[in-house]
N, C-alpha and C positions, 0 to 999 in steps of 0.2 A: 577046386576048381577042376571044371571037366576038361578034357583033352582037347588039345586045339585041333582044327580042321586044316589039312595041307589047303594050299591056295587053290592046287588044280582040281581037287574035289570040292571046294567051294564053288567054283565056277562051273561045276556041272548039276548043281541041285536046282531043283525047281523053284519057282518062286515063292511058295510058302515055306520051302526048307532053306531058303537062302536067307529070308527075312529073319526065321527063327535063329539061323546062326549069328547075323550081324545087323539084324535091323533095330536092334537097340543102341547103337555105338552113339547117336545123336539123341540127347535127352527126350523122351516122350515126342520123337519126330522121325517115326519110320519112311514117312514120305520122301526122305531124302535117299534113303539106300533102296526104295521102292523104285523112284524114278530111274537110279542108275540101272536097275535089273532091265526096266521097262524099255531103256534106250538102248542096252548093251547085249543082253542075254534073253530076251523074251523069245519065246518060241513064234511069236508072229513076225519075227525078222528072218529073212532068208538065210538058210543053213549055212551058207558060205560067209555072210556077213558076220553071224556069231562066231564061227569057227575063227576068223579073223580078228575079233574083238578079243577072244580068248587068248590068242597068241601074243597079242600087245600087252596084255597084263601079266607082265614078266615077274613082277614081287609084289610084296603087299605094299610098297611105297607106291607103285603105279596104280594099283588098285585105289588107294585112299586119295591119290591127286584126282582121280576120273570122278569119285565121289564128291569130293569138296568142291571141285569145279560147279558141279549142278548147284550147290547151295551158294556158291559166290556170284552165280548167274540169276538165282531166284530174285522174286520181289523183295523189296525192303519189309514190306508188311509180313511175308512169310519168314524172313530173317528174325524180324522181331517177334514172331510168335515164337520162334524156336528160343530165343533169349528168355522171353517170359515163362516158358516151361521149366527152366533151371530153378532148382531149389534155393531156399535163403539159407546162406551159409551159417547164419546165426541160430538156426533151429537148433534144440538140443537133438543131438543124434537119437538117443535112444527112445525119444518121444516122437520123432517125426515118423508119419506114416504114409505120407503123400509122396515121398521121393524114391526113387527107384533103388535097389540092391547096389548098383553099381555106384550111386551117389553116396550111399553109406558107406560103403568100403573105402571110397577115395577120401571122405572127409575125416574117417577114423585114422587113415594113415598119416595125416597131417596134424594130428595131436588135436584138432578143434573139439573133439570130445572131452579134452580135460583141459579146458580152459578154467584158470582161476577166475574167483569172482570180480576181482579188479582187472582182468583181461577181458572177460566177458562184458563188464561195464564199457570199457572202452570200444570193444569190438561193436556193441550195441549201438552204441552212440554213433561211430561212423557210419554203420551200416543203414541207420535211419536218415542220415544227412545223405547218404548215397542214394537210397529209395525216394526221397523227397525230390531230388534232382533228377533222375533218370527213370524211364518208364519201364526197366527190366531189372531185376536182381544184379548184385555184384557177382562175377563170375570169374574164376579162377581154377586152373588146372591144379589142383592142390597134391596130387599125387607127388612123394617123395620131398614135399615142401614141409618147414615148420610152420607152426603156429605164428611164429614172429614173421616169417616171411609175407604170411597171408596177410597179418595185420598191417605190415609196411606197406604191401599192394594197395591195401583199402586207403591208407592215409594219403597216397600219392594219387591214385585214380579218382578220388572223389572231386578233385579240382580240375579234371578234364572237362573239355565241352561235350556236348551230344555226338557230335561227329566221331570225335576222338575216341571216345568211349565205347561207342557202338563197334568201330572198327576192331577197338582191343578185345572187347567181348567176344566177337566173332572169331578172332585169333583164338582165344581160349578154348572157346567151344571145340573149334576144331582140333585143339591139342589134346582136350578131352576125348574126342571120338577117335584120334588116332592110338592113343592109349589103348583105349577099349578094344580096337580092332586088332591090335597086337596081342592082346588077352585071348582072343577067339581064334587067330588064323595063324598058321605056321607056314614055313617055306613049301614050296611044291614037294611032293614026294621024292625021297633021294638027294634032295639038295638042301643047302643052307641059305639062310638070307644073304649071305656074302659079305656082310661087314666085318672089320677087323680093326685093331686097336695096335697103334705103334708109338714109338716114342724116340728122342733125340736129344743129347747134352751136348751143349757147348759150352767150354771153359772160357769165357770171356777176358778174364785176368791174365791168360796165357795165350790166348788166340789160337787154341786147339780144341779139337774134340775131346770130350771127357771120358777118356777110356778108363776102364776099370773102377767104374762107381758103382757101388752098390744101390739098385733100385728095389723097392718093394712095392707090389699091387694088393690093395686092399679093397674088399666091396663093402658099401653101407648097406645094411638091410634095417627097414624099419619095422619094429616090432611094438604094436599098440602106441605108435607116435614117438617112441624112443629109438634113435639110431644107434646102431650097433655095428661095430667094423669087424671083419674077418679077413686074415691073410689068404690071400689066393696064390701069389707066386712071387718068388724074389729071383732077381736077374743080376748080371755084371754086364755094364756095357763093354762093346766090344772097341777095336783100334779107330774105329769112326764115331765113337760117341753112342752109337745105336745098339738095339738087341738085335739078336741074331735072327730073328722072326718076329711075326706078330706075337704081342702080349695075349691077345685074344682073338680068337676067330673060331669060324664054324659054331657047333654047338654052345661052345663057351661063352660067345660074344652074345650076352643078355643085356636088354635094358635095364638101367638102375644107375644108382650113384656109386662111385668108385673114387680111389684115392690113391695117386703115387705118393712115395715117401723116397726122397732123394737124399742119400747120404753123403752131403757136402763137406762137413767136417771131417771126416776120414779121408775123402777124396783129397782136399787141399792140404791135408798134413803131411802128404807124401813128397812134396816139392822140397828141393835144396833150398834152405834159407826162408822157408815157410814159418811165419810169426803165429800159427794156427796154436793154441794151448789148449788145455783139457776144457775149458770153456770158451769155444769158440763163439763168435757173432752169430753166424748160421752153421747149424750143426745137423739135424735131419729136418728138411723143408718138406712139410704136407703141402701136396696140390689136389683138392677135392674138384671132381668134374662129374659132368652127367652125360651118359649114353642113352640117346632116346630114338634112335632110328637104327635098326640092326641090319639095314642094307648097305650103310654107309662106310666110309674108312675115316676114323677118329685118328688125327695124328696129334700127340701133345708134348712139344718140344719145350726145352728148358734152357735158357741162357742165364749162366751162375758164374760168381764170382765168390770170394769169401765173404763179401759185404751187400751182395745184391743179386736178385734173380728177377726173371719176367719170363713170361709164357704167353702163349696165344694158340687158337686153334688153327693148327697147319693142314697141309695136305699132303 
């Protein structure tokens, strides 16, 4: 993959260069990005207006929101045209020549090129049912998804109404475009996207912060449809049950799938009168989660006892 272009340099490109850089984020629909350029950066605009527009685009999320707004405000016919431009997920990856390189890469990462005969039969049957009901192909942002996730989504969405499914398909299209934009555009030169990851553990059995708990952070990497985990860092919670700083920030904070592993068994064994044995009910609790916006703060708290735990997307 070629080097990403810093956001500030992207905004200084001519229209042909701008479209060459990010015009392909929407499948075969360069008109969306072209419309953004014409409304925001075109030399036909007043220089002061262009400069003001550039200064408002402070990060890649702001850029994408402005582009996506043009799609949202476009006609239903243009939106439908965009949906129809997406490839049929059931095409054999190695035999498909009409889909873009971006789609080939995304579909391979989900394992759709490794469907078994039985899985392909199920997928084909559901896909045919979907195509008979809706005037556009089934669309799902498959990057980092398993083939089981794709099949489950197809099973559920085939029962949607046309209005529901068109709204869902447009959401998926925007998710695909967002991930493609992140592949091409970096933070402004000398800066990072600004996102970071934090964690907090509360001991609900004793009503206290879970201090002294060992936590590990893993990254999940998709290798030709097979998920592999790799240890990134190990932490011990402080007296407030938190880490001493962000687990990931700056250049370390990357879009992808991650996993916390909380060593509950070791933590709860320390208390006087504890009934934790060598085979605790909860020993190491894994929590797999995704980061898909490098401009945001992701906070992943855990509320835990020796017998239960819960979590949520915090702030």
